[in-house]
C-alpha positions as a printed Julia matrix, in Angstrom:
120×3 Matrix{Float64}:
 118.1   199.98  -54.85
 120.8   197.46  -54.72
 120.09  193.91  -55.82
 123.81  193.15  -54.8
 122.7   193.89  -51.03
 119.23  191.97  -51.67
 121.23  189.12  -52.75
 124.13  189.25  -50.41
 121.68  189.26  -47.63
 119.9   186.11  -49.03
 123.32  184.54  -49.47
 124.7   185.19  -45.95
 121.56  184.32  -44.13
 120.9   181.1   -46.07
 124.4   179.8   -45.34
 123.87  180.15  -41.59
 121.23  178.12  -40.08
 120.97  180.14  -36.73
 120.45  182.98  -38.93
 117.63  181.22  -40.83
 115.98  180.8   -37.72
 116.53  184.14  -36.35
 114.9   185.64  -39.95
 112.21  183.34  -39.55
 111.24  183.95  -35.83
 112.24  187.98  -35.87
 112.39  189.3   -39.34
 112.16  192.99  -38.6
 115.08  192.81  -35.86
 117.29  190.38  -37.92
 117.02  192.52  -40.97
 118.05  195.69  -38.84
 120.9   193.74  -37.17
 122.46  192.32  -40.5
 121.88  196.05  -41.99
 123.83  197.52  -39.26
 126.49  194.99  -39.05
 126.85  192.9   -42.23
 125.84  194.83  -45.14
 129.13  196.71  -45.37
 131.34  193.79  -44.41
 133.44  192.74  -47.34
 132.89  189.0   -47.6
 135.67  186.58  -47.55
 138.46  189.33  -46.59
 140.41  189.88  -43.36
 138.78  191.76  -40.79
 138.54  195.43  -40.72
 137.65  195.97  -44.49
 134.33  197.36  -44.78
 132.48  199.85  -47.21
 130.16  202.51  -45.57
 127.49  203.37  -48.04
 125.2   200.09  -48.41
 121.82  200.21  -47.19
 118.48  198.87  -48.02
 115.87  201.3   -49.18
 112.34  201.43  -47.6
 110.8   198.77  -50.22
 113.73  196.47  -50.0
 113.61  196.52  -46.15
 109.81  195.91  -46.32
 109.99  193.13  -48.64
 112.73  191.52  -46.52
 110.91  191.98  -43.16
 107.55  190.84  -44.62
 109.06  187.74  -46.35
 107.94  188.84  -49.61
 109.68  186.73  -51.95
 107.49  187.76  -54.83
 108.25  191.33  -54.05
 111.98  190.53  -53.93
 111.92  188.55  -57.28
 110.21  192.05  -58.88
 113.24  193.95  -57.26
 115.56  191.73  -59.11
 116.66  189.32  -56.2
 118.0   186.21  -57.51
 115.22  183.39  -57.58
 117.71  180.53  -56.71
 118.77  182.54  -53.52
 114.83  183.51  -52.44
 114.02  179.82  -53.17
 116.96  178.15  -51.22
 116.31  180.51  -47.98
 112.61  180.58  -47.87
 112.5   176.75  -48.24
 114.77  176.27  -45.3
 112.58  178.78  -43.48
 109.12  177.39  -44.61
 109.0   173.96  -46.17
 108.54  172.6   -42.72
 105.24  174.13  -42.28
 103.73  172.27  -45.36
 102.62  168.51  -45.02
 103.34  167.49  -48.41
 106.72  167.05  -50.15
 107.5   170.06  -52.55
 104.2   171.88  -51.42
 106.17  175.17  -50.47
 107.74  174.9   -53.82
 104.75  174.72  -55.67
 103.34  177.57  -53.88
 106.59  179.56  -54.88
 105.93  178.73  -58.33
 102.53  179.7   -58.24
 102.82  183.0   -56.75
 105.52  183.69  -59.15
 103.49  182.43  -61.98
 102.16  185.87  -63.17
 105.57  186.79  -64.67
 106.39  186.18  -68.25
 109.79  186.58  -70.0
 111.78  188.41  -69.9
 111.99  187.9   -65.97
 113.24  190.85  -64.07
 116.82  191.66  -64.41
 118.76  190.03  -61.64
 122.44  191.21  -62.85
 123.98  193.18  -60.11
């Protein structure tokens, strides 16, 4: 398991409106594409620099492809990154302002301190 890789996925997808839409519409394909092309790329570095060993484990991949932000939180993904990405993807599906954020909070309400470790 790699909290770093989960957070890198959430961070890079959230900062690209086209990827947000792609992830919303086709999560399995987007996660597979991202893992094969961007996962090992070293961010903010000149081209050609990459690692070779990073990949999602099956539990992480399932949480990402099913948009399961509760499971991502359990796995140690940073809550700010999950919240901002999932707001971008799903807030439009709700009639009321902040309705998605309230649902997000309610679905995570069973957690108590200390929260899962988000250190990478």
